[in-house]
DONU-186176 format. One record per residue (C-alpha): x, y, z; residue in three letters. Coordinates in Angstrom, 2 decimals, padded with zeros to 5 digits, always signed. Each point is the difference from the previous one (the first is absolute). Example, Ala and Ser with C-alpha at 12.3 -4.5 7.8 and 13.67 -1.06 7.14 Angstrom:
residues 2
{X->+012.30; Y->-004.50; Z->+007.80; rest->ALA}
{X->+001.37; Y->+003.44; Z->-000.66; rest->SER}
//
This chain:
residues 171
{X->+006.56; Y->+018.24; Z->+014.03; rest->MET}
{X->-000.15; Y->-002.06; Z->-003.20; rest->LYS}
{X->+003.80; Y->-000.40; Z->-000.07; rest->GLN}
{X->-000.01; Y->-001.26; Z->+003.58; rest->ILE}
{X->-002.81; Y->-002.44; Z->-000.84; rest->ALA}
{X->+002.02; Y->-001.31; Z->-002.98; rest->LEU}
{X->+003.08; Y->-000.52; Z->+002.17; rest->ILE}
{X->-002.05; Y->-001.78; Z->+002.66; rest->LEU}
{X->-001.79; Y->-002.17; Z->-002.56; rest->TYR}
{X->+003.01; Y->-001.18; Z->-002.04; rest->TYR}
{X->+002.52; Y->+000.08; Z->+002.86; rest->GLY}
{X->-002.10; Y->-001.74; Z->+002.63; rest->PHE}
{X->-003.65; Y->-000.93; Z->-000.63; rest->ALA}
{X->+000.78; Y->-001.62; Z->-003.37; rest->TYR}
{X->+001.74; Y->-002.82; Z->+001.90; rest->PHE}
{X->-002.43; Y->-000.53; Z->+002.89; rest->LEU}
{X->-001.49; Y->-003.50; Z->+000.20; rest->PRO}
{X->-003.42; Y->-001.06; Z->-001.15; rest->MET}
{X->-002.37; Y->-002.77; Z->+000.96; rest->GLN}
{X->+000.59; Y->-002.54; Z->+001.64; rest->PRO}
{X->+003.06; Y->+001.50; Z->+001.74; rest->ILE}
{X->-000.91; Y->+001.28; Z->+003.51; rest->PRO}
{X->-000.74; Y->+003.74; Z->+000.10; rest->THR}
{X->-000.78; Y->+000.03; Z->-003.75; rest->TYR}
{X->-002.95; Y->+002.33; Z->+000.72; rest->GLN}
{X->+002.47; Y->+002.69; Z->+001.01; rest->MET}
{X->+001.74; Y->-000.27; Z->-003.39; rest->GLY}
{X->-003.32; Y->+000.26; Z->-001.84; rest->TYR}
{X->-001.01; Y->+003.01; Z->+002.10; rest->TYR}
{X->+003.29; Y->+001.87; Z->-000.50; rest->ILE}
{X->+000.11; Y->-000.65; Z->-003.77; rest->ARG}
{X->-003.66; Y->+001.08; Z->-000.37; rest->ARG}
{X->+000.58; Y->+003.25; Z->+001.90; rest->LYS}
{X->+003.07; Y->+000.81; Z->-002.12; rest->LEU}
{X->-001.90; Y->-000.88; Z->-003.20; rest->ALA}
{X->-002.75; Y->+002.44; Z->+001.01; rest->GLU}
{X->+002.66; Y->+002.73; Z->-000.09; rest->ASN}
{X->+001.71; Y->-001.19; Z->-003.18; rest->LEU}
{X->-002.64; Y->-001.22; Z->-002.46; rest->LEU}
{X->-002.00; Y->+002.28; Z->-002.27; rest->ASN}
{X->-003.06; Y->-001.47; Z->+001.69; rest->SER}
{X->-000.18; Y->-002.77; Z->+002.59; rest->CYS}
{X->-003.36; Y->-001.48; Z->+000.99; rest->GLY}
{X->-001.09; Y->-001.30; Z->+003.39; rest->HIS}
{X->+001.44; Y->-003.24; Z->+001.39; rest->ASP}
{X->+002.61; Y->-000.43; Z->-002.74; rest->VAL}
{X->+002.55; Y->-002.76; Z->+000.64; rest->VAL}
{X->+003.55; Y->+000.61; Z->-001.24; rest->VAL}
{X->+002.03; Y->-003.18; Z->+000.30; rest->LYS}
{X->+003.76; Y->+000.06; Z->+000.48; rest->ASN}
{X->+002.46; Y->+000.81; Z->-002.80; rest->ARG}
{X->-002.69; Y->+001.69; Z->-002.13; rest->CYS}
{X->+001.66; Y->+002.63; Z->-002.22; rest->TYR}
{X->-002.02; Y->+002.93; Z->-001.37; rest->PHE}
{X->+002.61; Y->+002.72; Z->-000.44; rest->GLY}
{X->-001.02; Y->+003.20; Z->+001.76; rest->ASN}
{X->-003.67; Y->-001.04; Z->-000.26; rest->GLY}
{X->-001.28; Y->+003.22; Z->-001.57; rest->GLU}
{X->-001.43; Y->-001.78; Z->-003.07; rest->ARG}
{X->-001.62; Y->-002.95; Z->+001.80; rest->LEU}
{X->-003.66; Y->-000.01; Z->+001.06; rest->THR}
{X->-001.28; Y->-002.86; Z->+002.16; rest->VAL}
{X->-003.64; Y->-000.55; Z->+001.01; rest->GLY}
{X->-001.54; Y->-001.13; Z->+003.27; rest->ASP}
{X->+000.94; Y->-003.41; Z->+001.45; rest->ARG}
{X->+002.46; Y->-000.77; Z->-002.80; rest->SER}
{X->+003.35; Y->-001.74; Z->+000.41; rest->GLN}
{X->+003.40; Y->+000.75; Z->-001.52; rest->LEU}
{X->+001.76; Y->-003.35; Z->-000.22; rest->GLY}
{X->+003.28; Y->-001.06; Z->+001.55; rest->GLN}
{X->+002.94; Y->+000.84; Z->-002.27; rest->GLY}
{X->-002.21; Y->+001.75; Z->-002.54; rest->SER}
{X->+001.33; Y->+002.71; Z->-002.31; rest->ARG}
{X->-002.41; Y->+002.73; Z->-001.12; rest->LEU}
{X->+001.36; Y->+002.62; Z->-002.44; rest->ASN}
{X->-001.84; Y->+002.85; Z->-001.70; rest->GLY}
{X->-003.59; Y->+001.20; Z->+000.17; rest->VAL}
{X->-001.94; Y->-002.89; Z->+001.53; rest->ILE}
{X->-003.57; Y->+000.08; Z->+001.32; rest->ASN}
{X->-001.00; Y->-002.95; Z->+002.19; rest->ILE}
{X->-003.67; Y->-000.29; Z->+000.97; rest->GLY}
{X->-001.65; Y->-001.15; Z->+003.23; rest->ASN}
{X->+000.33; Y->-003.52; Z->+001.44; rest->ASP}
{X->+002.90; Y->-001.04; Z->-002.26; rest->VAL}
{X->+002.09; Y->-003.00; Z->+001.11; rest->MET}
{X->+003.57; Y->-000.15; Z->-001.28; rest->MET}
{X->+002.30; Y->-002.99; Z->+000.32; rest->GLY}
{X->+003.76; Y->+000.26; Z->+000.47; rest->PRO}
{X->+002.45; Y->+001.25; Z->-002.63; rest->ASP}
{X->-002.59; Y->+001.72; Z->-002.22; rest->VAL}
{X->+001.48; Y->+002.46; Z->-002.52; rest->VAL}
{X->-002.03; Y->+002.87; Z->-001.48; rest->MET}
{X->+001.91; Y->+002.21; Z->-002.44; rest->MET}
{X->-001.82; Y->+002.99; Z->-001.50; rest->ALA}
{X->+003.33; Y->+001.13; Z->-001.46; rest->THR}
{X->+002.13; Y->-001.47; Z->-002.79; rest->SER}
{X->+002.83; Y->+000.81; Z->-002.43; rest->HIS}
{X->-000.20; Y->+001.20; Z->-003.60; rest->SER}
{X->+001.33; Y->-002.43; Z->-002.57; rest->PHE}
{X->-001.38; Y->+001.20; Z->-003.36; rest->ASP}
{X->+003.25; Y->+001.20; Z->-001.61; rest->ASP}
{X->+002.30; Y->-002.92; Z->-000.89; rest->THR}
{X->+002.80; Y->+002.48; Z->-000.85; rest->GLU}
{X->+000.23; Y->+001.13; Z->+003.65; rest->ILE}
{X->+000.76; Y->-002.43; Z->+002.85; rest->PRO}
{X->-003.10; Y->-000.59; Z->+002.12; rest->MET}
{X->+001.75; Y->+001.19; Z->+003.15; rest->ASN}
{X->+000.47; Y->+003.41; Z->-001.66; rest->GLN}
{X->-003.57; Y->+000.48; Z->-001.25; rest->GLN}
{X->-001.44; Y->+001.09; Z->+003.32; rest->GLY}
{X->-003.32; Y->-000.74; Z->+001.61; rest->ALA}
{X->-003.15; Y->-000.86; Z->-001.92; rest->ALA}
{X->-003.20; Y->+001.88; Z->+000.73; rest->LEU}
{X->-001.29; Y->-001.15; Z->+003.39; rest->GLU}
{X->-003.32; Y->-001.87; Z->-000.05; rest->LYS}
{X->-001.83; Y->-000.30; Z->+003.32; rest->SER}
{X->-001.17; Y->-003.31; Z->+001.49; rest->ILE}
{X->-003.45; Y->-000.35; Z->+001.55; rest->THR}
{X->-001.08; Y->-002.90; Z->+002.21; rest->ILE}
{X->-003.75; Y->-000.11; Z->+000.73; rest->GLY}
{X->-001.70; Y->-000.80; Z->+003.31; rest->ASP}
{X->+000.02; Y->-003.54; Z->+001.45; rest->ASP}
{X->+002.88; Y->-001.35; Z->-002.11; rest->VAL}
{X->+002.29; Y->-002.85; Z->+001.05; rest->TRP}
{X->+003.50; Y->+000.27; Z->-001.47; rest->ILE}
{X->+001.96; Y->-003.24; Z->+000.37; rest->GLY}
{X->+003.66; Y->-000.52; Z->+000.86; rest->THR}
{X->+002.59; Y->+001.35; Z->-002.44; rest->ARG}
{X->-002.49; Y->+001.57; Z->-002.40; rest->VAL}
{X->+001.46; Y->+002.59; Z->-002.37; rest->ILE}
{X->-002.29; Y->+002.82; Z->-001.19; rest->ILE}
{X->+001.31; Y->+002.17; Z->-002.83; rest->LEU}
{X->-000.72; Y->+003.65; Z->-000.98; rest->PRO}
{X->-003.51; Y->+001.06; Z->-000.98; rest->GLY}
{X->-001.82; Y->-003.00; Z->+001.46; rest->VAL}
{X->-003.41; Y->+000.22; Z->+001.68; rest->THR}
{X->-001.26; Y->-003.02; Z->+001.94; rest->VAL}
{X->-003.75; Y->+000.04; Z->+000.58; rest->GLY}
{X->-001.70; Y->-000.35; Z->+003.37; rest->CYS}
{X->-000.51; Y->-003.46; Z->+001.58; rest->HIS}
{X->+002.78; Y->-001.55; Z->-002.12; rest->SER}
{X->+002.61; Y->-002.60; Z->+000.91; rest->ILE}
{X->+003.52; Y->-000.04; Z->-001.48; rest->ILE}
{X->+001.69; Y->-003.40; Z->+000.30; rest->GLY}
{X->+003.50; Y->-000.33; Z->+001.42; rest->ALA}
{X->+002.80; Y->+000.76; Z->-002.44; rest->GLY}
{X->-002.23; Y->+001.66; Z->-002.61; rest->ALA}
{X->+001.47; Y->+002.68; Z->-002.24; rest->VAL}
{X->-002.80; Y->+002.50; Z->-000.61; rest->VAL}
{X->+000.65; Y->+001.91; Z->-003.22; rest->THR}
{X->-003.54; Y->+001.20; Z->-000.79; rest->LYS}
{X->-003.17; Y->+001.05; Z->+001.82; rest->SER}
{X->-002.74; Y->-002.36; Z->+001.19; rest->PHE}
{X->-003.70; Y->+000.56; Z->+000.87; rest->PRO}
{X->-001.73; Y->-000.42; Z->+003.35; rest->ASP}
{X->-000.27; Y->-003.49; Z->+001.53; rest->SER}
{X->+002.75; Y->-001.53; Z->-002.14; rest->SER}
{X->+002.18; Y->-002.88; Z->+001.13; rest->ILE}
{X->+003.24; Y->+000.45; Z->-001.88; rest->ILE}
{X->+003.28; Y->-001.92; Z->-000.09; rest->ALA}
{X->+002.98; Y->-000.80; Z->-002.19; rest->GLY}
{X->+002.76; Y->+001.71; Z->-001.94; rest->ASN}
{X->-001.32; Y->+002.04; Z->-001.63; rest->PRO}
{X->-003.06; Y->+000.04; Z->+002.25; rest->ALA}
{X->-003.33; Y->-001.02; Z->-001.50; rest->ARG}
{X->-003.50; Y->-000.56; Z->+001.35; rest->ILE}
{X->-000.43; Y->-003.51; Z->+001.41; rest->ILE}
{X->-003.66; Y->+000.58; Z->+000.87; rest->ARG}
{X->-002.37; Y->+002.56; Z->+001.45; rest->SER}
{X->-001.10; Y->+000.08; Z->+003.65; rest->ARG}
{X->-003.60; Y->+000.73; Z->-001.01; rest->ILE}
//
């Protein structure tokens, strides 16, 4: 069943329109139903926008009422909380390459140890944000568009920039 769901997702549903194109609700419904069969865990009322890539989904956990943004790429062990908004073209990479040995070309050193990514509840992730391995973003935080998140941040942070830093707190 999972193989069929993968074929249907990437061969068909991946391309279905989203808002404001007429019948966009059908695309949301079909992608959500396929995600329920593919993801490690998929909460209630999850919105999967078109062209969202998450591999076979077995290492992705998404909470209730969260959104996976249009054109997003989610690789590795990623845990997304409840009520998370995600803009288009977000990249979350829990995987990386080894590069410690300068005597061996980097492309021959293999994969680095995977470090999971955790996104807390009620987080807004702006357009084209990049989140790197091992990052935890606290609940109620906002990540500004284009930020490159290389380290973890506490609850209620407003973060932006490259590398991302705290702009201010929401509390």
